[in-house]
N, C-alpha and C positions, 0 to 999 in steps of 0.2 A: 318511422322508428328512429329515435335519437341515437347518435353514435356513442358508444361506450368510451370512456376515458379512464386513464389510470387515476388513482387517488392522489390528491395533492401531496407533494413531498415524496411520492413513490415514482421513481424515474426509470424508464426503460433504458437499458444499455444496448444501443444499436451496434451493428457490426464494426463500424469504424472505431467506436469507443472500446468495444470488447477487445479488438485487436491490440490497442495500446494497453489495456488492462492486462491481457495475457502476457505482454512483453514485460511489464513491470513485475508481474508475479514470477516470470522466468528468471529475471535478474536477481530478485529477492531469494528465490530458491537456491540459486548458486551461492549467494553470500551465506545463507543459513547452512547449507551443506558444508561449506568450507569451515564454518565455525562450530560444526558438530551439533546443530540445533535440529530437533525433530519436530515434525508437524503433529498437531493435535486438532481434532474436530469435535466441537461440543454442540449440544442442541441449541436451536434458536429460542426455545421456550423453557423457562426455568420457574421454580417456585419464587414468588415475590419476595419472600423472606431473605433469599440469598442476596439480593441487591439492597434490601433495607438494612441488613446487617453489614454487608460488605462495603457498599458505597457510602452509606450514612443517611439516616432519615432526614437530617437537616440540610441535605444538598438539594439543589434545584432539580437534579436528575431524578431523584426519588420523589421529591415533593410535587413536581410539576410536569415532568416530561415522560414518564414511563407509560408504555402501553400495557395496562394490567386489566385482568378480567377474572371472573370466577368460571371454572369449567363445570362440566356436568357432575363431577364429584365434589362440587362446592369448595374446590381448592383455589386459592388465589394464585394466578399464574401471570408471568410477565414475559413479553418479548425482550430478549436481552438488550440493554442499552449500552453495554460495553463488554469487553471480552475477558478481562482479568479475573473477575469474580467467578465466571464459569470455568475457566482453566483451573483455578485453585480448588473449586468444588470437585472437579473431576479428579485432580491429583490426590486429594484427600480421600474421596470415595473409593478409589481403586488402589489405594495404598502405594502409590508410585514412589513416595519418599523413602520407603523401606529399601528401595533399590539404589539409593544415593541421590545426589542432586539431579534436578530435572532442567534441561535446557529445551524449551518448547517454543514453537511459533504457531500462529493461527491466521486465518484469513476468512472473512465472511461478513454478512450483513448484520447491522445493529439497528436499533429502532428507538427514536426519541421524538416525542410530540413537541416540536418547536417550529418557529416560523421558518419556512424554506427560503433559502437565498442561494446565491452562487456558491458552489462548493459545499453547501450544507443542506441535506435533505432529511426527511423523516425516516426513510430507510437509507442508511448510509453504510459504507463498508470500511473495514479496517484491516490492515496487516499489523500484527503485533507479536512481540517477543516477550516471553516470561522465563526468567531464570530463578528457580527455586532451590534453596539450599546453599547459596553463596552469599557471604556477608561482608567481604572485604571492600575497601575503597577501590582497589584495583578492578574488581568486577563491575563497579559503577562505571568507571572510565572505559572498560572494555565494551560494555553494552552501548554506551554513548557512541563510541567509535564505530560500532557496527551500523548504527543508524546513520551516522555522518557519512560513512563510506558508501553505503547503499544509495543515499540521495545524490551524492557526488557522481557515482557511476551511472545513475539514471539520467544525468545531464542537468540537474537542478543547479542553478547559479545563484549568486547573492545570498549564500547561506550564512546564518548567524546562530551560534549556539548560546543560549542563555541558561545560566545555572543558578541555583540557590540551595541552601540547606534548610530543611524544616526541623532538624534536630530530633531529639527524642520526645516522648510524650511529656516528660517533666519540663523540657525546654519550652515546648509549645504551651503548656499550662502556665508557666511563668510569664511567657511573652503575651499570652492571651489576656491575663489579668492586667498587664501593663498597657496593652493596646486598648482594651475596653475602657479603662479609666481615662486614657487620653482621648478616645473618640466620644465618650459620654460628655466630656467637657465641651465638645464641639458638635454635638448631635444635630443641632439646628442647621449645620452646614452640609449635612449628608443628604444624599438623594433618598427617596422613599424606600427603595429596595435595600440600601445599605442600613437604613434605620431599623428595618425589620431584621436583618441579619445580625445586628448588634446584640440581640438577645438569643439568637439561635446558632449562628455560625460566624463569629466576628472575623475570623481569618479570611473568609471569602470576600470580605469587603476590600481586601488588598487587590483582588482581581477585578474590581468594578471597572466598567468601561465608561462610566459617567465622567465627563471632563472635569467638572467642579470637584467631584470626590477625588479624582486622580491628583488634582492640583493640591488639595488638602493633604492627601497622603504623602506628598513629597516631604512634608515636615514631620511625619509620624515616626515613632521609634521603629527600628527594624528588628527582624527575627535574628539576624546574624549577631547583633549585640547581646541577644539573650541566650546564645548557645553556651553550653558548658565547655570546659576546656577540652574534654574528650571529643565532643561533637565538633568543635572548632578544628581540632587537629585532624579529625577524619576528613572534614571538608577540604582542608588545605592539601591533604594527600591526594584527593580526587583531582584537584586543580593541578597538582604537580604531575600526575600521570597524564592528564590531557596536554599539558605543556610539553612533556617529553615526547608525546606522539605528534606534536606540532598541530594540534586541533585548536584553533582560536576560540575563545569564549568571552562572554560578558557576564559579570555578576548582575543579577536582577533580584534585588532584595524583596520585591513585591510579588515574585513568582511563587504561587502556592499550589497550583493545579486545582482542579475542580472537585476532587474526590477525597473523602476523609481518610482513606487508608494510607496515604503517603507519609513518609518520615525520612529524615536525612536528605539525601540528594534528590532534588527535583530539577527537571530540565525541559526545555523546549527548543526545537530547531525551527527557525523561520527562514523565509526566502522573500527577496524583494522583486521576484520575477514578475509579479502581478502589479508592480508599481508601488505598492505599500507592503510593509512587513506582514506576511501571512504565515501563521503557524502551520507547518506540515507534519510535524512529529512532536510528541510529548511523552513524558514518562518520569520514572523515578523509582525510589526504593519504598517498599511496603512490607517491612519485617513483621508487622503484627497481624496481617490479614489471614494467613494460614491458620493461626491459632484461633482467631476470631471466628473462623468458619468451621471449627471443630477439629482441626488437625494439630499436630505438635508444633511447638515454637520453632519457626523456620524463617530464616532471612530470605528475602526475595527482592528482585529488581526487574523492571521491564519497561517497555514503551509500546506505543501504537501510533501508526500514521494513518491519516484519513485519505482514502483513495480518491474521493471526489475532489478534494482540495488539491491533492497531488497531481491529478490529471489536468486540472486547470493550469497549474504551474508548468507542467510539461508541455502543454499546448503553447503557452507563452514562450517557453524556452525554445521550442521548435520553430516558432515564427521569428524569434530574434536571431537564431543561428541555424539556417536551413541545412548546414553541413555538420551540426553538432550531434552529441549523443542522443539528446531528446528527440531530434528529428529522425535519426536513424531508427530509434525505438519504435516510432509510429509508422515507419515506412511499410508499404505493402510489398510482400515478396512476389515478384513476377514469376509466373509459371516457367518451368524449364522448357516445356514444349507446348505449343498450341496445336491442337489436332483439327486440321481443316478437313471436312468430309462432306460429300454430297452424293445422294443416290441411295436407293433402298438397300442394295447389297453393301454399299460402302459404309453406311451408317451402322449396320450390324457388325461388320468387321472392325470398324473404328472403336466400337464399344468394347470389344474383346481386347484390342491393342491397348486402349487406355487402362483397362483393368490390370493387364499384365505389367505395364510400366509403373502404375501406381503401387502395385504390390512390391515392386523393386525399389520404391522410394523416390521415384521420379514424380515431380509435380506437373500434372497434366491438366490443361484446360481443354475440355471437349466441346467444340462448337455444336450446339444442338439446334441451330436456327434453320438449317436446310436451305439457307440463302445461297446466292451465287458465290463462286469461289473468290471473286474480287472483293466482295463485302466481308467475307470471312477473313481474308488476308489483312484488310484494313483493321479489323478488330484484333488480329494477332499482333500487328504493329503497335497498336495503342496499349495493349496489355503489358508490353515489355518483354515478352518471351524471347529467348535467344534463338529458338529453332521452331520451325513449323513442320509437322508431319502431315502429309497430304495423301488422302485416299479418295479416289473416285470409283465409280463402278468398274472402270477399266482396270485400275490397280487391284480392286478387290477380286475381280475374276482371275487375275494372274497371281494372287496371293503375295502382293508386294505393296510397298508404300514409298513415297518420296520424303526425304528429310532435307529441308531447305534452311539455310542460315538466314536470319532476319537482320539483327542489328550488329552482328560481329562478323569478322572474316571467317570464311570457310567454304567448303565446296559442297554442292548439292550431291546427295547420294541416293541411290535406289537400293532399297533393302528388301529382302524377302521377309515375309511375316514370321517365318520360323527363326529368323536372325534378329528379332526385336531386341535381344540383349545387347547387340552392338550399339544401340542408342546410348546405353549407360556408359560404355567406353568412350564414345564420341563426346558426350557431355563432360566426362571426367577430363578428357584432353583439353576441351574448350575451357573449362574452369581453370586448369593448370596454366594455359596460355594467358588467360586474363590476369591471374595472380602474378605471373612472371612479368607481364608488361607493366602492371601497377608498381611492382617493386622496382623495375628499371626506371620508370618515370620518377619515382620518389628519390632515386639516387641522383 
């Protein structure tokens, strides 16, 4: 019988990746809590019309990449390809906007049928932030700062913030007409995909990865030149706020993002940690989406970062700086105590002791091999535990255990089973000594 494999583009998260994943989420949760942002969880499966209306039927996501099917009720359903439309649908459906502006974040899997590659899978994961009911230029800068600070604290280096303004609908329509006329005069120099987009979604040509098209676009008119005075002033205000917070940025007049609902500020944050500039976070303002999905006219802004790409960046950062924040993020926490035990009676008593200490918050590694004490002690040394608790049948018969220091200074103690809580005090003193010694060394 052949061995079963996961579907192409659907990747298992093994314990070592999951550990780093959880560490990223923990840092993100801290940032979001400090910013007053609450978590929202939406279904993986939505009606297809949500994304057709929200993302745009002319986009590659809707036209080529969605996992859609008809269910037993003959409804067209889609595995969500992104998070924003689902969050907006939920906010509108449950009337959350009647309670005031909503500052929300989400984390979870998304699905797009595209060619798998490093950092990009068919089931991929995002952490995203959506602020609904805020329309100021300052809120744009605040949301960008949140993403910038999160990536910096995670240990991502070589960050670059690229920003652009997509203006209002009128600005884009005016620019679209100018761009189409300019491109039609040079259509024979466009790649096939861009030639097709010329009649469906010409602004997406600006995001083409084709080198020849990119070279041609260097001479094309820019959207910034087509902005109204009001849109231009708004974008200048965003830049001023970023400068005041000392967040460096670069204007990228060809940055349009891949989804139709964006307007005004659009941005991407890249890192050179992988050798070339790789986008790790992107977003912008989408003031028309809430109304487009059946809600009241509501300003909104948000971003999403791709976890798979971010994890690759963090792995590179950890390799480049073994003492840096990214390396510490992925480090395995050593157990506080390694419980060495051998003998039928000892193993039963060790199980009780391990349970008591774990309930008190002590990290315990219980050796279950039954091998010789020498081999168990070697494993205790390798795992990095600070202490070993030792129980043999003799100790079990006398209702006691030995607590031996492993890698740090300390004295061996013999404790009664009834006095197991003393282990917590000993560990606390040990931690205090380590902290004090570290602070002394730093001075």
